[in-house]
N, C-alpha and C positions, 0 to 999 in steps of 0.2 A: 217333383216333391224335393229332390235334392237341390236343386238350384233355388226355392223358396227357402229352404233350411238356411244355406249358406248364405242366401241374403238376410237373416234374421241376424243369424250369427258376426255379418258382417256391422248390421245396424246398433246390436248391442254392444259391440267391441267400440265404436264410434260414440256411442253415450258415455261409457265409460273415460273413453278419453276425455270428452267436453267435460264431464263432472272432474276430471284432475284440474284441466284447463281453467276452468271457473274457480276451483279451491285458490290455483296460483294467481288469479287476478286480485283475490279475496286481499291473501299476502303482501300482493304487491301493493296495492290501496292502503293497508293498514302501515304498511313500509314507508310510504310516503307520509303517511299522516304526523308519523313519528319522527319523521326526519326536516318536516316543516317546524316544528317545534325546536329540534337540535340547530336548526338554522338559524333563526334569527336571534338568538345567542350567541352562536357564533361569529356573526358577522358586527354585532355590538363589539365583543371582545377585539377583535381586528380594527375595528373602524377607532377604537378607546387606545391601542397600541400605535395608530398611525397618525392618532392625532399627536398623543406623548412625544412622538419620535417630529414631529414637526415643532412641535413648543422648544424641543432641547438643538435641532437644528437652526431655528432660526437665532438662538442666540451663541452657540458653540458649530455653526458651519463647516470649521475645520477638523472635526469630527470624523467626519464622512470622509469614508476610503477613498482616495482616488478610481477614475476607471482605468482598467488595464487590460489588455488583451490575453484572455485565460481561456484556459478547456472550457467550450461550452457540453452542457449536458443537458438534454429534454427528457422530463419525465412525461411518460404518456400515460393516463389514468383510463383503464379501458376497463372492463369486466371480468367476475367472476364465471358469470353463468351465461346461460345463452338465452335465447326466447327476445332477445330486445334490436331485434330489425338490425339494420345497418351503422347500428353502432360504434363498433371498431373499425369495420370499413371508413367509415367518415373519419374517425383519428387518424388510420395513416394516410386519408388522400388529403387532408386538411396539413397534416405535415410536410409530404411532400411538395406540396406548393408553398408553404411557408417557410421551405429551406430555399426552393427556389427564387426566391422573392428577395428572402434575404440568407445570402448563401455564408456561414459564420466559419467555415473550414472545416474539420473534419468532425461533425459531431457525435456523441457518443449517447445512446437511448436507455433508459431504461423503462420497461415495458411493466404496468402493477396491471395482472387479472389477466387467468388463465387464457383465457377466449381471446384476448388481442396479443399474447405472447406466441401463442400456438399460430395465430394467423401472422407475426413476422419472425416465425421460423426460418432458420438461414441467412437470415438479414446478418452482416457481418457490424454493423453497426451497432447492433444490440451486447450491451456490456452485464445487462441484468435483468432478471427476469424471476418477480415478487406477484406471488398470489394475492389477489384482489379479496375485498372486502364484499360479503353475500348481505349483512344488514347492518345496521348502523354501529350494533354492540362490538362489530368485529373493524373497525375503523382506528382504535387508539395503538391496539396490536400492528396494524398496516402500515401505519406511522409508524411506528417504533422500525418494523421492515424497512421501509422508506427511509430511513434518516440512518439506519445502517449501512446501507448502501451507498448512500453518499459519501458518509465517513468512507470508507471502506476506497472510493475512487479519490478522495482530496489526498489521502494518503497518500495513494498511487501517481496520483496525477499532478498533485498540488491546488492551490486555489482552483475554484472553477465558477463557473459563471452557469447557474441554473434557472432554466425554463421549466413550468409545467403546460402543458397541451390539454384542455379537456372539455368536456359539455359542460357550457355556463349555465346561468338560471333559467335563461331565455330560450336553452334548446340548442343556442349558437354554441360553437365552438370555439374557444377564446386561447389565446397565450399570455399567460402572465409570470412576468421574469419576479422569482423568490432569492435568488443570491446574486448579486449582492442586492440586498434590500436599498429600501428607502431615498434610491436614487433620484426618483420625480420631485422628491423634496426639497434637492439642491438650490438655495438661493430664494427658498422663500422667504418674504422679511417675517419678524415674529408678529403673533396675534396680540401680544399682551406687552407690556409695558415693562413687566419684571422677570428676569429670569427665574426660570424654577430653581428651586433648591433643590438640592441632590444631597445624597450620603456619599458617592462614589464621585469619583472623577469622571467627567461627561463621555471619555473616551471609556470608560470601562461599564459605564453605564448602557450606553448604546451598546458594545459589545452584548450585554447581558438581554437587553432587549433583543438584539436581533433573534439571540436564541427562542427568547420566548415566542416574538412575533411570527418564524420561520415553522413552529408546534401549529402556532394557530390558525397562520394561515393557511397551511397546508391540510389540518381538522375541515378548516370551511370546505376548501376544495375537494377534500373525498365525500363529506354531505353532500355536496352540491352535486356531482358526478354521479354518484350514486340515487339523487332524489329523479335527476334526470333519467338513470338508467332504468329506474321502473317507471317512470311514467312512459319509456318507450316499451317496457314488457306489457305494460297496460294496455296501449294500444295495439301491440303485434300480437297478443292476444286475444282481442277482443276482436280484432279480424279474420284469427285461427278457428276462433268458437264459431263464428258467423260463416263460414266456411264449413263447418262439420254441419253446423244446423241445418245449413244448406242440401249438403249433402246425403243427410239422414231422412231429410225431407223426402228426396228423389229416391233413396232406399225404399222407403215406405210406401211411396206408389208403386213402384214396381213390385215389389212384394205383394203388396193388393190387386195387382193386377193379376198378378199368378195366382194368387189366390182364387179369384173369380172366374178363370180357366179353369181350374179344377173345379169349384163350385157348378160350372155349366157344363163339366164332364161327367162327372157324379151325376147331376140328375140327367143328361142324357142316357147315361147307362142305366140307371134305375127305369126311364121311360122303354128302352129298349127291352128291359125284362120284363116289365107290366105287360108289355106288348106279345112276348114269347107266352107269359103266362094265362093271358086271356085267350090265343087262339087252341092253348093245348087241350081243355073241354070238348071243343066240340070238334076236332078232328079224332079225338077217342072214340066220341059216340058216332060219328060218324061210320068210322069201320065196324062197329059193333053192330050196326044196322045191314050193313051190309055181310057180314058172316052169317046173321039170318034170314037173309032173302027178303028182306025187305025194300018196299022199293021208296027209294030217295023221294023225297019230294023234288 
């Protein structure tokens, strides 16, 4: 009886955990739907800024700063929460491979996301650890923290070369160069016969565009990473729920087997009791006949 009750309590606990995980799955799915709408608009903004930069540099290529050896900074976009499989471990493995293939000297790391910077705890290359975003609405506050961290490093180390490593839209990890921007547009021919009409000097315009582009690109990166994170979470929770359902079914089988054994034992006790009661009157009758001296048949 005690073992059966323990099995039942265990099965009930697993059912409660399964309900919680199903709720988490629902929330992750809702977040992916919301992020899909944000991403379309954000990608359009970034693409528009890149087109503007291409138009400007096609006529004013000298406004693009010359490439110089600067301090490399790697911005790693991890997760704030768990239940997303090997999301953060894959980032760290990719970073090490990327640094081996393209050794940048002495890189500095900025880890975004509690689960990621906990994983990198003790790494001397980490110069800043920033709490990540759990939902899309927290992306703007996270962006401000990232920019503040980059500004602090730039004040201390001078001009930075900033790379961002994150999970891209197709779930592959990618490296994107954020600063200095628009380097791939150098030397491209103009797309239009006339230069753009500007209210600022080309260099000042490019500086203003660079600031806006950094914010827009980082927004897109954060939304993309959060989208992939929730896809990982959905897959991870789906596997966990399936495992719980299989374990719960096994517990139910064991519970039914124990209950069946108990029922069989109860039936045996009833039959033995009935047999004992059925033999009792005959023995009493036989004893009474012997006391009276009657012959027994």
